[in-house]
N, C-alpha and C positions, 0 to 999 in steps of 0.2 A: 402278860407283858406285852409292848408294844413293838411292830417290827417297824426297822429302819431300812431304808435302802439309799446308799449315797454313789455317786456317780458324777464323772466328768469325761468331755474329750474333745480335743483341740482339733478341730474340723470346720472347713468353709461351711458357713449356714447362708441361706438365700430367703428371701420372703418371709423375715422374722415376724413381722404382725402377724400373717396367716398362721405360722407357725406356733406362734404365742398362743392365738386362739383356740386352734385343735388341740394343744397340750392341756391349755385349761380345761377344756370341754371333756376330754379324756379322765383327765384327773378326778374330776368332779364326778364324773359318772361311776366311777371306783371307790368311791369316797376317801379319796387319797389327800394328806394335807402336807405342807411344807413349801418349800422354797426352790424355783427352777429359775437361775438366769441364762438369758440366751443374749449371743451375742453374733458379730460377724465371724467371729473366732472359734466359737464352739458353743457347748453347753455345759453347765455345772449345777447340780441340784442334789438336795437331800431330803428325801420324803419318808412319811411314816402312814402306815395304814394295815390292812390284812395282808398275810403271806400271799393267797391268791391273787388279790390286786394289784400288788408290787409287781407280781411276775407278770401280770398280763400288761400292766404299764409299761414294764421293761421291754417286753415284745413290741410294744407301739414305737418305743423309743429305737430300738434295734432295727426297725422299718424304713427311718428315717435315712436319706442318702448322705453318707459319711459319719453314721453312726452304727452302722452294722456289726461292727468290730469292739463296740464300747462294752467295756466290763462294769459290772455291779458289785458293790459291798454290801451286805445284808447284816445287819446286827440286829440287837434286842435292848429295849430301855427297860427300866425296872418297872415293876406295877406302880400303878399311878402317875408316872411320869408321863404326861401326856404329849409331850415332845414338839408336838405343834398344834396352835389353835386355829388355823386359817391354811388357805393354799395361796400362794404368792407365785406368778409366773412374769419375770419381768425382763425386759430388753436392756442391756447395758451396753456402753462403750466396750469392755472386756469382762470376762467372766472370772479372772482375778486381776486384780487393777496392778498394773508396774507402771503404767503412763508413759511408755517409750513406743510409739507408734512404728510399725513395720516388723515389730517382733513377731515372726509365725512359727510356734512350736511344732505345728502341722507339717510344717515341709522340714524344720530341722530343731532338734532339741539333743541334749545330753543322753550319753549311754546309759539303759537302765541296766543296773545291776541287781542280783539276789542277795541274799542275807549272807551266804557266805562270801561270795566276792566282794559285798562291802565289809566284813570284817576285816578282809585281806588288804583293803586300800586304808581302814583304818591304822592298820599298822606299817602302813609302806610311808617311810618319812620322806618322801620325793612329793607326796601328795597334800594339799592342804584342805581340809575337811569345814565345811562352813554349815553351820544350821541356820536355813533361810528362813526360821519362825520370829516371831516378835518377843521381846523381851519376858512378857509374862509366861508365855507358853514355854521359853528354855527353862524358866526359875523352876518347872514342874520335873524337868528332866531332861538329858542330853546323852550324846556319846562323848566318851574321853577323847580329849583333845582336839573337840570340834571347836570351832571360831565361832563366838557371839558377834555379830556385825553389829549390835545394839540398836535396833531398829524397833521404832514403835509401829509401824506400818510398812508393809512390803514395798509401798511406793519409793520408801529410803533406800532400797538395796541397790539401784543403779548409782546413787550418790557414794554409799559405801565402796562399791566396787570401783569406782572412779579413785578415790582416797586410798583404800588399801590394796587393791589387787593391781599385778603389772603381770601382762602375758608374758613378757620377757623372763621374768624370775618365777613366776608360778604357773606353768604350762599345763599341770595337771591339778585339776579341783573337783572337788567331791562335793555333792551336796545332799540334804535330806529337809523335810517337812513333814506334816503330819499325815497327810494322804497322797501326796504326789504333785498335785497342781501346782504350787508355787515353784518346785524344782523343775517342772517342765517349762515354765515360763523363764525363771533366771537362767536356767542351764542355757536355753535358748539366745537370751540377750547375751552371756558370757562367751558363746561361739561368734556371735555377730561383733564383739569387742575383740577379737584374735586369739581366744584361748583355744588351744589345741586339743587338748582333753578334759572333757566335762564329762563327769559322771554324776547318775542321781540315784538314790535308792528307790528300786522299784516298789511301787505301793507305799512309798513312805514308812514312816513310825509304825503305823497300824498292821502292814502286813508282815514285816520285819518281827513284831512281837508276835505274830500267828505262826509265823513258819520256822523260825529260829528254834534250834534245839537249845533246851534249856542251858545247857554247858557251854554254846558257844553264845550267849545271850550277853551282849556288851553294853545295853542299854543300861544308863545309871539314872 
């Protein structure tokens, strides 16, 4: 099996070109493949390689200012699935594209909740639960009662929010996505729009499925 490591962190990063070169050199030295996105707002990546190499590279990342507490999610791909064929370290305007300048999840984002608290939010009639993923992802599965914003791209979320959400009528919003990164940014955006209580599923669907007890699993 091939080892996979995924990570993201919203934190102000500087001198991106120097950082890009450093991470590319380190990853190549550890024979790591995959994609790393860098932006002034943070980092987002998924890599594959030998377990010791990934762990060593994680130490390198945690040594960067602002990324000291960045968590990593490890998994394995089936035998024969190479996952990635090359390494790409790219500088982008955003690590997850929302297209709304000034949104800063590192400074302010929604309240992170665990699986049990999330289940309680699902049962709360005063909370609107929103699936921030795209339509083809939602077709695979979702939580009962979750609203499908019917977006093809995450960039369409602000348009959906403007048309369908009102902070005066829906002050309590809970959101989820695959691994957490889109919720982080979407929750920051809604807080900027005046929503009072915004919650996000800690670690997304992936962590929920890893940690929730079978008899408490609400995923459909």
